[in-house]
N, C-alpha and C positions, 0 to 999 in steps of 0.2 A: 857253688857250682853255677856256671852261667848256662842259660838255655836260650836258644834263638827266639826272637820275638814272634809271638803267635797272636792272631786276632782272637777277640772274644767270641764265644759261641753265639751266633746270631739266631734270632727267632726265625723259624722257617716252617712253612706248611709241610704236611706229610708228603714224602716223595715216593709214592707207590707207582707201579707200572700201570699202563692203560688197561691191561687185562684184568687187574684186580681192583681198579678204582671204584667200581660200583660196590664191591663188597667192603671196601675199607672206608669210603667216605661216609660221614655221619648223615643221618636224616635231619632235616632242618624244620623249624616251625617258622611261621610268618609274623606272629604277634611280637610287639616290642618286648625286650627283656630288660630287667633291672636286677643287678646282682648285689648281694650282701656277702662280703668277704671277711672271714675271721681267721685268726691264727689257731690251728689245732694243736700244734706242738712246736717247741723251740729248743734248740740245744747249741751251746757254745763249744767251739774247739779252738785251741791256741794254735793259730796257723803258723807262727814263726817256728814252732817245734818241727812241723812237717817240712817247711820250706828250707830249713837250715841244715838238713843232713842228707847225705847221698846213699848211705848204706842202711840195710835193714837193722833195726835195733835187736839186741840180744834178749830173747824172750825168757832166758833163764834168770834174768834180773828183774825184780819187781818194776823198776822204772822202764825197763825195756818192754815188759809186757804192757804197761800203760801206754807207751808210745805206739806199739804195734796195734793195740786195740783202737786207739784214736785214728790211726791211719786206715784201718779196716772200715771204721764207721764213715769216714769221709769218702773213701773210695766207693763204698756202697751207695752213697748218694748220687753217684754218676749215673745210676740206673733209674733214678726217680726224678720227677719234675718238682723240685723244691726251689723256693726262692732262698737266696742267702745274702746276708749283709757282711761286708768287710768292716769290722768295728775296730777303731783304734782307741787305745787307752794309754795314759801316761805309763812309762816303763816302770816296772816294779820287780824286784828280785829279793830273795832271802839273803840276809847278811851272814855268810858262813863264818865270819870272824866275830860275830856278835854273840851275846849270851842268851841262851834259852832258859826261861824261868818257869817253874811250876808254882801254882798257888798252894797254900797250906791246906792239907786235908781235902783237896779237890782235884779235878781234872782240868782246871784252868791253866792254859798254856800260853805264855807270852813269847812271841817270836819276833826277832829283829828283821827289819826290812831296809832296803835301799831304794830310794825313789828317784826317778828321772835320770837323765844322763849325768847329772852332778852327783848322784848317789847319796842324796840326803838321807840321814838316818831317821827311821820311823819304827813303829812296832805295832803289832796287833795281838790282842788277847782273845783266845777262843776257849770254849768249854767243850771238851771232847765227850763223846758218848762211847761207852764200852760196847764194841760189836759182839754179836752172839757167839762167834767162834773164838773169842779171846780167851787165853789161859793166864793172862797177867792183868792185874788191876790197873797198872799204869804202863804205857808202852815205852820202848826205847825209841828215841827221836834221832833221826839222821837228816841233816839239811844239805842240800846242794843249792846252787844258785837258783834253779828253777823249780825244785821239788822238795817236798817233805815226805819222809817215809816213817810210818808209825808201826813198829814191830810189837804186836800184841801177844806174841808167842804162838798162838794158833793160826795167825794170819798176819800179813803185812798190808797196811793201807798206804796208798800213794796218792798224794794230792799235788797238783801244780800250784804255784803261788796264786794263779788266777782262780783255780778251784776253791782255794781257801777263802779268798776275798768274795767270791760269789756265794759261798755257802754260809759264812758266818757274818754276823752284824759287825760293823766297824764305823768309825767316824771319818775315815779318809775321804777326801774329795777327789774322786777319780772319774771324770765323765766318760761315758761310752759314746763315741762319735762315729756315726755311720758315714763312711767315706766312699763306698762303692756298693752297688746292688747288682746281683747277678742270678743266674740259675745254675743248679747243680747238674742237670742232665747234660752229659757230654760223653760221647763214645770213646774219647781219648782219656777221660778221667783226669784231666789236667789239674783240677782243684786239689784232689787228694794226693797228687804227686808233687805238688808245689811248683807246677809248671805253667800257670796261667799268667800270660803276659801282663795283663792289667794289674794283677797283684804284685808283680815284681816292680812295676812303676810306682805303685802306692807305697810299698815298703821302702823304696829308694827315696821317695819324698819325705817319709816320716823320719828316716834316719834312726839314730840311737835313742831318741827321746820318747818313742812310743812303741808299744807292743800292738801286734795285729791279731785279732781274733776273728773267727768265722762264726756267724750266728745263722744256723740253718733253720728255716721256717717251713713247716707244713701248713698249708692253707686249706680251708674248706669254703665252698661257694654255695650259697643258697640263692636259687634263681626264682624271681618273681615274674611270671609270664602267664597271660590268659590261656595259652596253649599248654601250659605246664613246662617242666624242665626238659629240654631236649635229651639230656643225658638219661632220662628215665624211659625213653622210647625203647621198645624191645630190640630193634636193630642196633641201637647205640650202646647197648650193654655188652656187645662183643668187644674184645680187647682193642682192636685197631680203631674203630670209630670212637670208643670211649677215650682212647689216648689222644686222638686228634682234638676232641672237644676240650679235654683237660689241658692240652698244650696251648690252645687258644686262650683259655682263661688265665693260665699262668703268665703267658706273654703280656696280656693286658694288665694284669696285676703288677708285674715287674716294671712295666713302662711307667705306671703311676708312681711307684715307689722311687724309681730313678728320678722322675721329675720333682718329687717332694724332697728327697734327701740330697740330691746332687745338683738341683737347680735346672734352669732352662738351657744351659750350655755346659753339660758335664765335661770336665777337662780330660777325663780318662777315656772318652768315647771318640774314636776316629769318625770321620765324615761318612765312610761307607757303612759303618755299623748303624749310625743314626738314620741314614737313608733307608737301609734295609728294614729297620724297625718301623719307620714311618709307613712304608708300603705294607708291611705286615699288619700293623694296627688298623689301617684303613680297610684292608680286606676282611679282617676278623670282625670289625665293627659292622660291616655290611652283612656278612654271613650270619651273624647272630642277632641282627637288628637291635644292637645294644644301645639303649637310650642313656643309661646312667649306671654307675656302680659305686658302692660305698665300701671302704676298707676300714675295719675296726682293728687297729694294730695295738693289741695288748698282749704282752709276752707272758705265757704261762710257765711256771716252774723254772724260772731263770734266776731265782734267789735275789741277791742284791745287785745283779747286773740287769735289772728290768727297766731301768731308765735309759732311753736312747735319745740322741740329738744329732745334729750335723752342722755344717757351716751355715746352713739356711734354716735350721729348725731348732727351736729351744728344747731343752731337755724335759722329758715327760715319760711316765710309765704307760701312758695310753695316748694314741694318736688316732683320731677319726677323720677320714678323708672322703670328701665328696668328689667324684671323678666322672669324666666323660671323654669321649674321643672326638676330636674335631680336626679335619684336614690331616689325618694321620698322626696327630699329636695328642698325648695324654694331658688333659687339663685337670688340675688338682686344686682343691681349696680345703683348708683345714676347717673342721667343724668344732663348735664348742662341745665339751663333754656333757653328758646328761647329768642332771642333778642327782645326787645320791639318794637312794631309797631311804625314807625315814626309818631309823632303827636298824638299817643294814649297813654293809660295808660300802665305802666310797669307791 
């Protein structure tokens, strides 16, 4: 289905009326601020499944319920100020004409795959775990091109091919490339409906060789300021002032991530969007007296899809960025990772 071209959701200040501006505008502090930004939660969604159909899935079918649940989750993010990455990965599908093999006396399951537009044959072996509600020791396996259904008698588990690769260890070399950075907050909910113009452009550029996933990130901001965090002021704990401060912070974080992953001249950003973002960043920087901010981009609970890269960034499971705003532009420098604690995890 074709949708008319629509501009990306631009960062904007709160548009309250003159009569309620005093009640809605946050109270400010005057001391310089420094922010430490970390990822609080992260989740992948296979965007192509949402963008590729026009009708509601049949919730009487396990795969239909999976699709509807994913659609609900993405649509719900339109009410929240999350950052998202459009992540492209080499195309992968289940080979429905291939052979599914079980290991002897185990729940090791070998599944046939087709890789890339050329549909090169590959396979992955996973060791299943018996769910609590199962009434069978070994499930019945049904493959479609995009999904595997495991019927345990008492319940049916559904995994997309990307769920499987994200959950279970494998040796396939499939890089996750960040091609676009955006925000989920959108009154029109275009991301969850598959109607975001920039995403259509990205998928058209990728063609049949790549799959497009959405990585939704919830972020938390720790403010270092001699006057304390403005968000902790009693007035700013009300919903509207709190949302204005949060929106400013997410806009600044998004701008730095765009600069880092998409470069200094992002191809999917029209001139009016870039101009509006520059004006917004300059205003936010002054309003918050923001001297510097650091983004520690480490993805929690994303399994084997925790390494990300881009055309401008090498693949890593953790990226630490030193950032500041100058002349309405986010300036970003990659920082070395801290040395691992002796005797601890790296």
